[in-house]
PLY file of the C-alpha trace (Angstrom):
ply
format ascii 1.0
element vertex 115
property float x
property float y
property float z
element edge 114
property int vertex1
property int vertex2
end_header
13.04 79.87 91.44
9.68 81.20 90.21
6.56 80.47 92.24
4.97 78.46 89.41
8.00 76.15 89.27
7.86 75.61 93.03
4.15 74.80 92.89
4.76 72.40 89.99
7.59 70.66 91.85
5.46 70.34 94.98
2.56 68.95 92.95
4.80 66.35 91.30
6.26 65.35 94.66
2.81 64.86 96.17
1.71 62.85 93.12
4.77 60.55 93.28
4.28 59.95 97.00
0.61 59.20 96.40
1.42 56.74 93.62
4.05 55.04 95.79
1.68 54.74 98.75
-1.14 53.20 96.68
0.90 50.80 94.55
-0.56 47.30 94.30
0.83 44.48 96.39
3.24 42.18 94.54
1.63 39.12 92.99
2.99 35.94 91.50
0.60 35.88 88.53
1.11 35.85 84.78
-0.62 38.62 82.81
-4.05 37.63 81.51
-3.86 35.82 78.20
-6.57 33.96 76.31
-6.33 30.18 76.51
-4.77 28.89 73.32
-3.51 25.43 72.43
0.19 25.44 71.58
1.48 23.21 68.80
5.06 22.41 69.79
5.91 21.51 66.19
5.50 25.18 65.21
8.46 27.49 65.82
6.16 30.47 66.43
4.42 28.59 69.25
7.74 27.55 70.81
8.88 31.18 70.58
5.65 32.23 72.30
6.38 29.79 75.13
9.95 31.12 75.34
8.61 34.68 75.68
6.13 33.56 78.35
8.92 31.80 80.26
11.15 34.87 80.16
8.25 36.97 81.43
7.63 34.46 84.23
11.29 34.66 85.30
11.06 38.47 85.45
7.83 38.32 87.46
9.31 35.77 89.90
12.43 37.90 90.47
10.41 41.05 91.05
7.92 39.26 93.29
10.60 37.84 95.58
12.54 41.12 95.62
9.41 43.09 96.54
8.57 40.71 99.36
12.16 40.74 100.61
12.19 44.53 100.68
8.79 44.74 102.39
9.30 42.20 105.16
12.92 41.14 105.58
12.41 39.82 109.10
9.33 37.77 108.25
10.95 36.30 105.14
13.90 35.04 107.11
11.46 33.01 109.16
9.45 31.71 106.18
11.86 31.27 103.28
14.85 32.80 101.56
14.13 35.18 98.66
15.68 32.67 96.23
13.27 30.01 97.47
10.36 32.40 96.96
11.49 33.14 93.42
11.76 29.41 92.67
8.31 28.73 94.13
6.81 31.62 92.20
8.56 30.51 89.00
7.11 27.01 89.37
3.62 28.44 89.88
4.00 30.69 86.84
5.19 27.81 84.64
2.09 25.88 85.75
-0.07 28.86 84.77
1.59 28.99 81.33
1.11 25.25 80.86
-2.57 25.50 81.78
-3.14 28.47 79.47
-1.64 26.61 76.52
-2.75 23.02 77.19
0.78 21.67 77.60
2.70 20.26 80.55
5.21 22.21 82.63
7.95 19.93 81.29
6.88 20.76 77.74
7.06 24.47 78.55
10.62 24.09 79.80
11.81 21.76 77.00
10.11 23.64 74.18
11.77 26.87 75.21
15.26 25.46 75.80
16.22 25.77 72.15
14.81 29.27 71.76
16.78 31.12 74.42
0 1
1 2
2 3
3 4
4 5
5 6
6 7
7 8
8 9
9 10
10 11
11 12
12 13
13 14
14 15
15 16
16 17
17 18
18 19
19 20
20 21
21 22
22 23
23 24
24 25
25 26
26 27
27 28
28 29
29 30
30 31
31 32
32 33
33 34
34 35
35 36
36 37
37 38
38 39
39 40
40 41
41 42
42 43
43 44
44 45
45 46
46 47
47 48
48 49
49 50
50 51
51 52
52 53
53 54
54 55
55 56
56 57
57 58
58 59
59 60
60 61
61 62
62 63
63 64
64 65
65 66
66 67
67 68
68 69
69 70
70 71
71 72
72 73
73 74
74 75
75 76
76 77
77 78
78 79
79 80
80 81
81 82
82 83
83 84
84 85
85 86
86 87
87 88
88 89
89 90
90 91
91 92
92 93
93 94
94 95
95 96
96 97
97 98
98 99
99 100
100 101
101 102
102 103
103 104
104 105
105 106
106 107
107 108
108 109
109 110
110 111
111 112
112 113
113 114
């Protein structure tokens, strides 16, 4: 293998290790979105809520999986990963509801027909 290729491979390895070591801690937070009133009579708004709900489910799964991988022993004392995902999901639905001036129940019911 040429020297340049070895140096390149070493550089990439160092970069990947550095990125892994400095990754942000997992958070149970929806991405920033401007506050906007949702009109549940409009299909586009219900579809927006459905997309937000799907995103919240993905975030909750990743959040609980990251915590489970990072501290398995501590989690067994605090809560099961499924419980953490459910708690995170509930918090995310509340964030969605607040951002769109609707209730959490309206978020869940408005998206039920769009999945």
